[in-house]
Residue, then its C-alpha position, 0 to 999 in steps of 0.5 A: m325250357p333251359d335258360f340260354q346265355n348269349n355268351i359262355q366260357f367255352i372251355h368250361s363247357l367241355q368236360n373230360l369225356d368231351w375232350f377224350i372224344i375230340a382226342v379220339f377224332a384227332g387220333f383217327s385222323i393221324l392214323a389215316i395219315v400214317q396209312a396214307e404214307r404206308m400206301k405210297k408207292k415204294s420207289k426211288h423216285f418221287d411219284w408225283l402223279d400218285y402224290l397229286l392225284m392218287g394215280r387217278k384211282l379215286s374210288l366212288p366212296l372216297f370221291v364222295g367223302s372227300l368232295v362233301a367234306t371239302w365243301y364246308g370249311g366256312i361253316f361259321g360264315v354259313t351259320q352266321i347268314a342263317f342266324e341273320s337271314g334264315i332260309y335265305n341262307f338255304l337259297i344262296q348257300g344251298v339251292f344255287w350250288y345244287i343246280t351248279y353241281i348237277l350241271f357239272a355232273f351232267f355236262l362237264v365231267h365227260k368233257i374234261s375227263k378226256y383231257k387227262s390234265v392234272t390241274l384246271a389251269e393245265l386244261i385251260g392251257q391245253e385249250f388256249g396256250p401256255k400264257s393262259q395256263k399261267l394266268a388261269g393258275v394265278f386266278n385259281f391259286f387265289n381262289v383256293v388260298p384258304a383265308v376263309y378257313t383260316i379265319s374259321l379255325g382261328i375263331l374256333i380255337e379262340s372260342l375254345t381256349g380264350i387265346p387271341f385270334w392271331i395266335a389261335s389261327s397261327i396254331g391251326l395253320i401250323f397243325v394243318f401244315l404239319y399233317a398236310s405235308f405228308g402223304g399227298f392227296r391220298a392223306v387228304v382223301f383218307t382224313d376227309m373220310i374221317q372228317f365226313v363222318a364227324m361233321f355229319v354226326g356233329v350237326a345232326c346232334v344239334f338239329f335233332l336235339s333242337i327239335s326234341q327240346f323246342g319243337g318244330l316249325d311252329y316254335l321257330m315261326a313264333k320266335l323268329p322274324s317273318t323275314h327268316f322264312d322268306l327266300s329273299s329275306t331283306h336282301g335285294l334281287g341283285e345281291t341274291l343273284a350275285w350269289g347265284f353267279i358265285a355258285l357258278s364258280t364251281l364250274v371253274d373250281p380247282n378242287f372239283y376238277q382235281r377230284v374229277f381228274a383223280a377219279k377212276t372213271p368219268s362215271v365215278a366222278k359223275r355219280g360221285i357229284l350227284i350223290s354228294t349233292v344229296f349229302w350237301f342238301i342234308f347238311d344244309i338242312f342241319t346247319t340252316f335250321g340249327a342256326m335258326y334255332a340258335r337265333a330263336a334261343i339267343p337272339e342277342a348273341e354275336p352272329a359269328n359264333a352264335y351257333l357254337v354258343y347255342a350248341l354247347q348249351l344245348l348238347p349234353l356231356g359227350l355230345k358236346g365233344l362229338f359236336i366240337a370234333g364235327i366242327f373241327a372236321c368241317i374246317l380242317s377237311t376244307l383247309d387241308s384240301y385248299v392248302f394242298t390244291a393251292s400248293n399244287t397250282l403254285l408248283y405245277d402251273l406257276l413255277p418253272k417246268q418240272a418244279y412239281k417233281k421235286k418232293s421237297l418243294h411241295k413242303w415249301g409250297h404248303l408253307f407259302v400257302c399257309s403264310l399267305a392265307y394267314f396274311l389275307a385273313f387279317s387283310f380282310q379283317g376276318n370278314i368271311k363273307a367279304i373274302w367269299k365275294t371278292l375272290g369268288s367274284l374274280s374267279a367266276a368273272c374272269l374264267l367262267f364264260p371263256v372256259l365253258f364256251q371253249l369247252f362246248a363251242k367249236r370256235k376258238i380264241s388265241d392264247l393272247q386273246f384269252v389273256v387280254v379278255s381275262l385281265s380286262s375282266a379282272v381289272l374291271v371287277s377290282f376297279w368297280r369294287n373299290i370306287d365310290k359309286p353313284n346311288l343308281l349304280q350301288n346295286i350293280d354287283e362287280l361280278y355282273l360287270g366282270i362276266l359281261v366284259s369277259a363275255l363281250g371280249f370273248l365274242i369280239s375276239l371270235l368275230w375278229n378271228l372270223s373276219q381275219q379268216a374270211d379276209y384270208q380266204e378272200q385273198k387266197s381265192 
């Protein structure tokens, strides 16, 4: 058995062949962007629908590759949870999400496709009104500002080069800004396809070589705490279920809606989500067990980058380069998609009408999003889990119940009522997160209260509307 170290000099782990492989990956990504630029419609006027949604012509393979790749930018957060808690990670970052994806595919795709919207906030505006579109745009914007993925990219560059985190994350964001500002959604999708292949190859190498080197479950069960094989681990039911509700935020996730709106047909979107779920399942197997092997081999390592430390000691020359390319792919594929979606939300839903039709403003939108992501990454002190919980809780609590109920029910609430209900939920979530709570209330997650308030507010608004209609009918008769 090799003697693994808890910490290593990352840059000395990579040889010329590894750097060459990383450079090849970068070269293919640049070629994808160039090809996307060439395929843009030649027109004197900016074709904003082609820029934002590829003219609604996204095919099944491109849909799957882009959707799968977009979902794993927080790989260091996922592997940290698996390193610390074992297969509990597979429950909260896997199973809960698979259920949500399947619900989306079977119950939402055909309903939302008929709206022919460009963004989720616009769909909400079509159902409730212009004030609701603006408020939903704010929630969606902060939901997709890529602070988590800025942290992930900063950690990776810092680990490989030794430069300070704040400089590393700046370099990563500048690189993303430069290439995400060209080619529009088509460039995002084309690079996602390259990144899709790279990320799967990278984590698969770690998974299979770990089994070959150490053995299967018998080795892990002998080396790891028994709680690593318990779905609840050492976490309480309340916290576990909170992750389930955060997974439900996918039902109001702007990136999901963007790809459904861009798909050629609703059937392409439905099949694409179901196929993507299979790929996500495979990827979660690779990352969860890869991080558990890391815990078995280097239990004293820093959890945030233990997976990276382990992989670079496990893999031979060449495969190290593939792995690093794969990790870059995981992060970049999410980071560029989130920058693009956040910028579009800003320009299409929040700025004055027609701003999104000005091509120059899209680059300024990208720059603003990158700057805000950088600021938030430091505001949360690099805590990936805290950002997921905070921003994910707000989005799910404020939008989930009103949007889903409105899509499936015949009864409606007004534009103003939606705003009041959603804002009330947001205020309570923020208040509950930041106050000191008595011991008996410590385990009540803010997400539960936020969803409860939005649901009650929505139902009270419905009952009020019904009573008003009844009074009107009575007076009329």
